[in-house]
PDB file of the backbone (N, CA, C, O) and the ligand in Angstrom, with CONECT records:
HET     ZN  A 101       1
ATOM      1  N   MET A   1      72.358 -10.344  16.275  1.00  0.00           N
ATOM      2  CA  MET A   1      72.101 -11.725  15.883  1.00  0.00           C
ATOM      3  C   MET A   1      72.752 -12.189  14.601  1.00  0.00           C
ATOM      4  O   MET A   1      72.458 -11.674  13.522  1.00  0.00           O
ATOM      5  N   HIS A   2      73.632 -13.155  14.718  1.00  0.00           N
ATOM      6  CA  HIS A   2      74.244 -13.564  13.455  1.00  0.00           C
ATOM      7  C   HIS A   2      73.924 -15.026  13.221  1.00  0.00           C
ATOM      8  O   HIS A   2      74.857 -15.826  13.167  1.00  0.00           O
ATOM      9  N   LYS A   3      72.875 -15.366  13.101  1.00  0.00           N
ATOM     10  CA  LYS A   3      72.437 -16.762  12.899  1.00  0.00           C
ATOM     11  C   LYS A   3      72.387 -17.090  11.367  1.00  0.00           C
ATOM     12  O   LYS A   3      71.547 -16.567  10.634  1.00  0.00           O
ATOM     13  N   LYS A   4      73.313 -17.968  10.925  1.00  0.00           N
ATOM     14  CA  LYS A   4      73.216 -18.288   9.560  1.00  0.00           C
ATOM     15  C   LYS A   4      72.449 -19.579   9.293  1.00  0.00           C
ATOM     16  O   LYS A   4      72.628 -20.629   9.909  1.00  0.00           O
ATOM     17  N   LYS A   5      71.611 -19.393   8.350  1.00  0.00           N
ATOM     18  CA  LYS A   5      70.780 -20.563   7.994  1.00  0.00           C
ATOM     19  C   LYS A   5      71.249 -21.164   6.758  1.00  0.00           C
ATOM     20  O   LYS A   5      71.570 -20.459   5.801  1.00  0.00           O
ATOM     21  N   ALA A   6      71.308 -22.500   6.729  1.00  0.00           N
ATOM     22  CA  ALA A   6      71.852 -23.178   5.522  1.00  0.00           C
ATOM     23  C   ALA A   6      70.875 -23.013   4.421  1.00  0.00           C
ATOM     24  O   ALA A   6      71.259 -22.999   3.251  1.00  0.00           O
ATOM     25  N   THR A   7      69.644 -22.890   4.739  1.00  0.00           N
ATOM     26  CA  THR A   7      68.641 -22.734   3.658  1.00  0.00           C
ATOM     27  C   THR A   7      67.523 -21.831   4.074  1.00  0.00           C
ATOM     28  O   THR A   7      67.080 -21.873   5.222  1.00  0.00           O
ATOM     29  N   SER A   8      67.053 -21.007   3.154  1.00  0.00           N
ATOM     30  CA  SER A   8      66.005 -20.238   3.523  1.00  0.00           C
ATOM     31  C   SER A   8      64.591 -20.779   3.275  1.00  0.00           C
ATOM     32  O   SER A   8      63.569 -20.173   3.595  1.00  0.00           O
ATOM     33  N   PHE A   9      64.630 -21.971   2.676  1.00  0.00           N
ATOM     34  CA  PHE A   9      63.435 -22.692   2.349  1.00  0.00           C
ATOM     35  C   PHE A   9      62.649 -23.042   3.716  1.00  0.00           C
ATOM     36  O   PHE A   9      63.160 -23.744   4.588  1.00  0.00           O
ATOM     37  N   SER A  10      61.554 -22.569   3.800  1.00  0.00           N
ATOM     38  CA  SER A  10      60.646 -22.895   4.903  1.00  0.00           C
ATOM     39  C   SER A  10      59.390 -23.595   4.478  1.00  0.00           C
ATOM     40  O   SER A  10      58.675 -23.180   3.565  1.00  0.00           O
ATOM     41  N   LYS A  11      59.173 -24.581   5.118  1.00  0.00           N
ATOM     42  CA  LYS A  11      58.052 -25.400   4.796  1.00  0.00           C
ATOM     43  C   LYS A  11      56.802 -24.972   5.672  1.00  0.00           C
ATOM     44  O   LYS A  11      56.840 -24.961   6.902  1.00  0.00           O
ATOM     45  N   LYS A  12      55.823 -24.662   5.012  1.00  0.00           N
ATOM     46  CA  LYS A  12      54.599 -24.232   5.771  1.00  0.00           C
ATOM     47  C   LYS A  12      53.851 -25.477   6.248  1.00  0.00           C
ATOM     48  O   LYS A  12      53.597 -26.408   5.483  1.00  0.00           O
ATOM     49  N   LYS A  13      53.532 -25.465   7.440  1.00  0.00           N
ATOM     50  CA  LYS A  13      52.764 -26.593   8.034  1.00  0.00           C
ATOM     51  C   LYS A  13      51.260 -26.497   7.531  1.00  0.00           C
ATOM     52  O   LYS A  13      50.586 -25.468   7.486  1.00  0.00           O
ATOM     53  N   GLY A  14      50.872 -27.776   7.162  1.00  0.00           N
ATOM     54  CA  GLY A  14      49.448 -27.781   6.711  1.00  0.00           C
ATOM     55  C   GLY A  14      49.236 -27.399   5.231  1.00  0.00           C
ATOM     56  O   GLY A  14      48.127 -27.404   4.697  1.00  0.00           O
ATOM     57  N   GLN A  15      50.371 -27.070   4.621  1.00  0.00           N
ATOM     58  CA  GLN A  15      50.303 -26.649   3.172  1.00  0.00           C
ATOM     59  C   GLN A  15      50.617 -27.845   2.317  1.00  0.00           C
ATOM     60  O   GLN A  15      51.774 -28.202   2.092  1.00  0.00           O
ATOM     61  N   LEU A  16      49.527 -28.465   1.837  1.00  0.00           N
ATOM     62  CA  LEU A  16      49.796 -29.640   1.040  1.00  0.00           C
ATOM     63  C   LEU A  16      49.637 -29.271  -0.477  1.00  0.00           C
ATOM     64  O   LEU A  16      48.860 -28.398  -0.864  1.00  0.00           O
ATOM     65  N   PRO A  17      50.438 -30.011  -1.298  1.00  0.00           N
ATOM     66  CA  PRO A  17      50.425 -29.918  -2.697  1.00  0.00           C
ATOM     67  C   PRO A  17      49.015 -30.110  -3.191  1.00  0.00           C
ATOM     68  O   PRO A  17      48.314 -30.939  -2.612  1.00  0.00           O
ATOM     69  N   THR A  18      48.552 -29.449  -4.165  1.00  0.00           N
ATOM     70  CA  THR A  18      47.199 -29.728  -4.755  1.00  0.00           C
ATOM     71  C   THR A  18      47.268 -29.994  -6.298  1.00  0.00           C
ATOM     72  O   THR A  18      48.199 -29.555  -6.975  1.00  0.00           O
ATOM     73  N   LYS A  19      46.332 -30.667  -6.777  1.00  0.00           N
ATOM     74  CA  LYS A  19      46.244 -30.856  -8.216  1.00  0.00           C
ATOM     75  C   LYS A  19      44.753 -30.692  -8.591  1.00  0.00           C
ATOM     76  O   LYS A  19      43.840 -30.654  -7.765  1.00  0.00           O
ATOM     77  N   ILE A  20      44.612 -30.600  -9.936  1.00  0.00           N
ATOM     78  CA  ILE A  20      43.155 -30.429 -10.371  1.00  0.00           C
ATOM     79  C   ILE A  20      42.801 -31.817 -10.928  1.00  0.00           C
ATOM     80  O   ILE A  20      43.606 -32.433 -11.626  1.00  0.00           O
ATOM     81  N   CYS A  21      41.671 -32.270 -10.634  1.00  0.00           N
ATOM     82  CA  CYS A  21      41.139 -33.589 -11.009  1.00  0.00           C
ATOM     83  C   CYS A  21      40.873 -33.450 -12.551  1.00  0.00           C
ATOM     84  O   CYS A  21      40.232 -32.526 -13.052  1.00  0.00           O
ATOM     85  N   ALA A  22      41.427 -34.450 -13.211  1.00  0.00           N
ATOM     86  CA  ALA A  22      41.227 -34.468 -14.665  1.00  0.00           C
ATOM     87  C   ALA A  22      39.761 -34.867 -15.084  1.00  0.00           C
ATOM     88  O   ALA A  22      39.382 -34.784 -16.252  1.00  0.00           O
ATOM     89  N   GLN A  23      39.035 -35.267 -14.143  1.00  0.00           N
ATOM     90  CA  GLN A  23      37.629 -35.662 -14.505  1.00  0.00           C
ATOM     91  C   GLN A  23      36.637 -34.562 -14.058  1.00  0.00           C
ATOM     92  O   GLN A  23      35.896 -34.068 -14.908  1.00  0.00           O
ATOM     93  N   CYS A  24      36.583 -34.151 -12.775  1.00  0.00           N
ATOM     94  CA  CYS A  24      35.638 -33.296 -12.364  1.00  0.00           C
ATOM     95  C   CYS A  24      36.095 -31.850 -12.350  1.00  0.00           C
ATOM     96  O   CYS A  24      35.282 -30.934 -12.232  1.00  0.00           O
ATOM     97  N   GLY A  25      37.460 -31.641 -12.478  1.00  0.00           N
ATOM     98  CA  GLY A  25      37.898 -30.306 -12.507  1.00  0.00           C
ATOM     99  C   GLY A  25      38.129 -29.593 -11.315  1.00  0.00           C
ATOM    100  O   GLY A  25      38.459 -28.406 -11.316  1.00  0.00           O
ATOM    101  N   LEU A  26      37.941 -30.393 -10.111  1.00  0.00           N
ATOM    102  CA  LEU A  26      38.030 -29.648  -8.842  1.00  0.00           C
ATOM    103  C   LEU A  26      39.484 -29.915  -8.243  1.00  0.00           C
ATOM    104  O   LEU A  26      40.081 -30.972  -8.448  1.00  0.00           O
ATOM    105  N   PRO A  27      39.960 -28.952  -7.548  1.00  0.00           N
ATOM    106  CA  PRO A  27      41.273 -29.161  -6.895  1.00  0.00           C
ATOM    107  C   PRO A  27      41.134 -30.079  -5.743  1.00  0.00           C
ATOM    108  O   PRO A  27      40.120 -30.079  -5.046  1.00  0.00           O
ATOM    109  N   PHE A  28      42.140 -30.861  -5.537  1.00  0.00           N
ATOM    110  CA  PHE A  28      42.237 -31.821  -4.464  1.00  0.00           C
ATOM    111  C   PHE A  28      43.594 -31.791  -3.867  1.00  0.00           C
ATOM    112  O   PHE A  28      44.591 -31.511  -4.534  1.00  0.00           O
ATOM    113  N   GLU A  29      43.625 -32.089  -2.571  1.00  0.00           N
ATOM    114  CA  GLU A  29      44.884 -32.059  -1.737  1.00  0.00           C
ATOM    115  C   GLU A  29      45.562 -33.358  -1.766  1.00  0.00           C
ATOM    116  O   GLU A  29      44.973 -34.405  -2.036  1.00  0.00           O
ATOM    117  N   TRP A  30      46.887 -33.270  -1.464  1.00  0.00           N
ATOM    118  CA  TRP A  30      47.669 -34.417  -1.399  1.00  0.00           C
ATOM    119  C   TRP A  30      47.081 -35.286  -0.185  1.00  0.00           C
ATOM    120  O   TRP A  30      46.626 -34.742   0.821  1.00  0.00           O
ATOM    121  N   ARG A  31      47.121 -36.590  -0.343  1.00  0.00           N
ATOM    122  CA  ARG A  31      46.645 -37.479   0.618  1.00  0.00           C
ATOM    123  C   ARG A  31      47.712 -38.644   0.968  1.00  0.00           C
ATOM    124  O   ARG A  31      48.488 -39.093   0.125  1.00  0.00           O
ATOM    125  N   LYS A  32      47.667 -39.018   2.119  1.00  0.00           N
ATOM    126  CA  LYS A  32      48.627 -40.078   2.591  1.00  0.00           C
ATOM    127  C   LYS A  32      48.602 -41.234   1.708  1.00  0.00           C
ATOM    128  O   LYS A  32      49.624 -41.892   1.515  1.00  0.00           O
ATOM    129  N   ARG A  33      47.435 -41.531   1.134  1.00  0.00           N
ATOM    130  CA  ARG A  33      47.401 -42.804   0.341  1.00  0.00           C
ATOM    131  C   ARG A  33      48.142 -42.661  -1.017  1.00  0.00           C
ATOM    132  O   ARG A  33      48.394 -43.642  -1.716  1.00  0.00           O
ATOM    133  N   TRP A  34      48.488 -41.349  -1.367  1.00  0.00           N
ATOM    134  CA  TRP A  34      49.091 -41.018  -2.600  1.00  0.00           C
ATOM    135  C   TRP A  34      50.535 -40.735  -2.522  1.00  0.00           C
ATOM    136  O   TRP A  34      51.140 -40.360  -3.527  1.00  0.00           O
ATOM    137  N   GLU A  35      51.199 -40.912  -1.239  1.00  0.00           N
ATOM    138  CA  GLU A  35      52.532 -40.441  -0.979  1.00  0.00           C
ATOM    139  C   GLU A  35      53.490 -41.221  -1.927  1.00  0.00           C
ATOM    140  O   GLU A  35      54.561 -40.728  -2.282  1.00  0.00           O
ATOM    141  N   ARG A  36      53.062 -42.486  -2.336  1.00  0.00           N
ATOM    142  CA  ARG A  36      54.036 -43.150  -3.195  1.00  0.00           C
ATOM    143  C   ARG A  36      53.945 -42.851  -4.623  1.00  0.00           C
ATOM    144  O   ARG A  36      54.947 -42.909  -5.336  1.00  0.00           O
ATOM    145  N   ASN A  37      52.685 -42.504  -5.120  1.00  0.00           N
ATOM    146  CA  ASN A  37      52.461 -42.295  -6.520  1.00  0.00           C
ATOM    147  C   ASN A  37      51.797 -40.960  -6.819  1.00  0.00           C
ATOM    148  O   ASN A  37      51.022 -40.848  -7.769  1.00  0.00           O
ATOM    149  N   TRP A  38      52.108 -39.903  -5.976  1.00  0.00           N
ATOM    150  CA  TRP A  38      51.575 -38.615  -6.177  1.00  0.00           C
ATOM    151  C   TRP A  38      51.792 -38.069  -7.592  1.00  0.00           C
ATOM    152  O   TRP A  38      50.917 -37.366  -8.098  1.00  0.00           O
ATOM    153  N   ALA A  39      52.848 -38.344  -8.213  1.00  0.00           N
ATOM    154  CA  ALA A  39      53.221 -37.838  -9.490  1.00  0.00           C
ATOM    155  C   ALA A  39      52.294 -38.388 -10.658  1.00  0.00           C
ATOM    156  O   ALA A  39      52.199 -37.821 -11.747  1.00  0.00           O
ATOM    157  N   GLU A  40      51.635 -39.528 -10.322  1.00  0.00           N
ATOM    158  CA  GLU A  40      50.806 -40.222 -11.247  1.00  0.00           C
ATOM    159  C   GLU A  40      49.261 -39.878 -10.975  1.00  0.00           C
ATOM    160  O   GLU A  40      48.378 -40.108 -11.801  1.00  0.00           O
ATOM    161  N   VAL A  41      49.069 -39.361  -9.851  1.00  0.00           N
ATOM    162  CA  VAL A  41      47.669 -39.121  -9.526  1.00  0.00           C
ATOM    163  C   VAL A  41      47.102 -38.002 -10.407  1.00  0.00           C
ATOM    164  O   VAL A  41      47.709 -36.948 -10.592  1.00  0.00           O
ATOM    165  N   ARG A  42      45.861 -38.296 -10.962  1.00  0.00           N
ATOM    166  CA  ARG A  42      45.226 -37.343 -11.822  1.00  0.00           C
ATOM    167  C   ARG A  42      43.803 -37.096 -11.453  1.00  0.00           C
ATOM    168  O   ARG A  42      43.173 -36.176 -11.975  1.00  0.00           O
ATOM    169  N   TYR A  43      43.291 -37.878 -10.586  1.00  0.00           N
ATOM    170  CA  TYR A  43      41.941 -37.859 -10.188  1.00  0.00           C
ATOM    171  C   TYR A  43      41.822 -37.664  -8.644  1.00  0.00           C
ATOM    172  O   TYR A  43      42.678 -38.089  -7.868  1.00  0.00           O
ATOM    173  N   CYS A  44      40.685 -36.984  -8.248  1.00  0.00           N
ATOM    174  CA  CYS A  44      40.562 -36.770  -6.819  1.00  0.00           C
ATOM    175  C   CYS A  44      40.055 -38.054  -6.178  1.00  0.00           C
ATOM    176  O   CYS A  44      40.209 -38.198  -4.965  1.00  0.00           O
ATOM    177  N   SER A  45      39.473 -38.974  -6.887  1.00  0.00           N
ATOM    178  CA  SER A  45      38.959 -40.177  -6.245  1.00  0.00           C
ATOM    179  C   SER A  45      39.017 -41.370  -7.276  1.00  0.00           C
ATOM    180  O   SER A  45      39.240 -41.242  -8.480  1.00  0.00           O
ATOM    181  N   ASP A  46      38.788 -42.517  -6.623  1.00  0.00           N
ATOM    182  CA  ASP A  46      38.638 -43.764  -7.518  1.00  0.00           C
ATOM    183  C   ASP A  46      37.502 -43.528  -8.436  1.00  0.00           C
ATOM    184  O   ASP A  46      37.569 -43.881  -9.613  1.00  0.00           O
ATOM    185  N   ARG A  47      36.409 -42.915  -7.914  1.00  0.00           N
ATOM    186  CA  ARG A  47      35.213 -42.796  -8.683  1.00  0.00           C
ATOM    187  C   ARG A  47      35.427 -42.026 -10.009  1.00  0.00           C
ATOM    188  O   ARG A  47      35.014 -42.414 -11.101  1.00  0.00           O
ATOM    189  N   CYS A  48      36.165 -40.820  -9.768  1.00  0.00           N
ATOM    190  CA  CYS A  48      36.413 -39.925 -10.942  1.00  0.00           C
ATOM    191  C   CYS A  48      37.342 -40.727 -11.943  1.00  0.00           C
ATOM    192  O   CYS A  48      37.198 -40.641 -13.163  1.00  0.00           O
ATOM    193  N   ARG A  49      38.267 -41.481 -11.362  1.00  0.00           N
ATOM    194  CA  ARG A  49      39.109 -42.226 -12.354  1.00  0.00           C
ATOM    195  C   ARG A  49      38.393 -43.214 -13.181  1.00  0.00           C
ATOM    196  O   ARG A  49      38.672 -43.430 -14.361  1.00  0.00           O
ATOM    197  N   ARG A  50      37.435 -43.819 -12.505  1.00  0.00           N
ATOM    198  CA  ARG A  50      36.580 -44.753 -13.217  1.00  0.00           C
ATOM    199  C   ARG A  50      35.650 -44.130 -14.255  1.00  0.00           C
ATOM    200  O   ARG A  50      35.528 -44.576 -15.396  1.00  0.00           O
ATOM    201  N   ILE A  51      35.043 -43.129 -13.806  1.00  0.00           N
ATOM    202  CA  ILE A  51      34.125 -42.329 -14.711  1.00  0.00           C
ATOM    203  C   ILE A  51      35.021 -41.889 -16.010  1.00  0.00           C
ATOM    204  O   ILE A  51      34.600 -41.987 -17.163  1.00  0.00           O
ATOM    205  N   HIS A  52      36.274 -41.405 -15.671  1.00  0.00           N
ATOM    206  CA  HIS A  52      36.999 -40.953 -16.750  1.00  0.00           C
ATOM    207  C   HIS A  52      37.253 -42.041 -17.766  1.00  0.00           C
ATOM    208  O   HIS A  52      37.230 -41.807 -18.974  1.00  0.00           O
ATOM    209  N   HIS A  53      37.506 -43.292 -17.231  1.00  0.00           N
ATOM    210  CA  HIS A  53      37.852 -44.332 -18.162  1.00  0.00           C
ATOM    211  C   HIS A  53      36.604 -44.750 -18.916  1.00  0.00           C
ATOM    212  O   HIS A  53      36.673 -45.076 -20.101  1.00  0.00           O
ATOM    213  N   LEU A  54      35.488 -44.744 -18.256  1.00  0.00           N
ATOM    214  CA  LEU A  54      34.244 -45.027 -18.890  1.00  0.00           C
ATOM    215  C   LEU A  54      33.919 -44.031 -20.031  1.00  0.00           C
ATOM    216  O   LEU A  54      33.643 -44.386 -21.177  1.00  0.00           O
ATOM    217  N   THR A  55      33.976 -42.824 -19.627  1.00  0.00           N
ATOM    218  CA  THR A  55      33.584 -41.849 -20.755  1.00  0.00           C
ATOM    219  C   THR A  55      34.619 -41.725 -21.883  1.00  0.00           C
ATOM    220  O   THR A  55      34.325 -41.149 -22.930  1.00  0.00           O
ATOM    221  N   HIS A  56      35.795 -42.248 -21.679  1.00  0.00           N
ATOM    222  CA  HIS A  56      36.793 -42.217 -22.690  1.00  0.00           C
ATOM    223  C   HIS A  56      36.981 -43.456 -23.402  1.00  0.00           C
ATOM    224  O   HIS A  56      37.876 -43.616 -24.231  1.00  0.00           O
ATOM    225  N   LYS A  57      36.048 -44.423 -23.044  1.00  0.00           N
ATOM    226  CA  LYS A  57      36.113 -45.729 -23.653  1.00  0.00           C
ATOM    227  C   LYS A  57      35.652 -45.681 -25.127  1.00  0.00           C
ATOM    228  O   LYS A  57      34.767 -44.903 -25.483  1.00  0.00           O
ATOM    229  N   ARG A  58      36.254 -46.505 -25.953  1.00  0.00           N
ATOM    230  CA  ARG A  58      35.840 -46.475 -27.394  1.00  0.00           C
ATOM    231  C   ARG A  58      35.371 -47.855 -27.763  1.00  0.00           C
ATOM    232  O   ARG A  58      34.975 -48.088 -28.905  1.00  0.00           O
TER     233      ARG A  58
HETATM  234 ZN    ZN A 101      37.374 -35.633  -9.367  1.00  0.00          ZN2+
END
């Protein structure tokens, strides 16, 4: 068998990127709603984001 593959990069199905929530510290998975701004997402939910803003308010 001489099958040449252009790339050895294989995507595992079901393996989503994860991040750690900056507020609750829990890991959370990529979600469809974040597909446009995943790079900016820092919190697992709107609630965490709100809490973070509240606790860091001066
Ligand atoms: Zn969180």
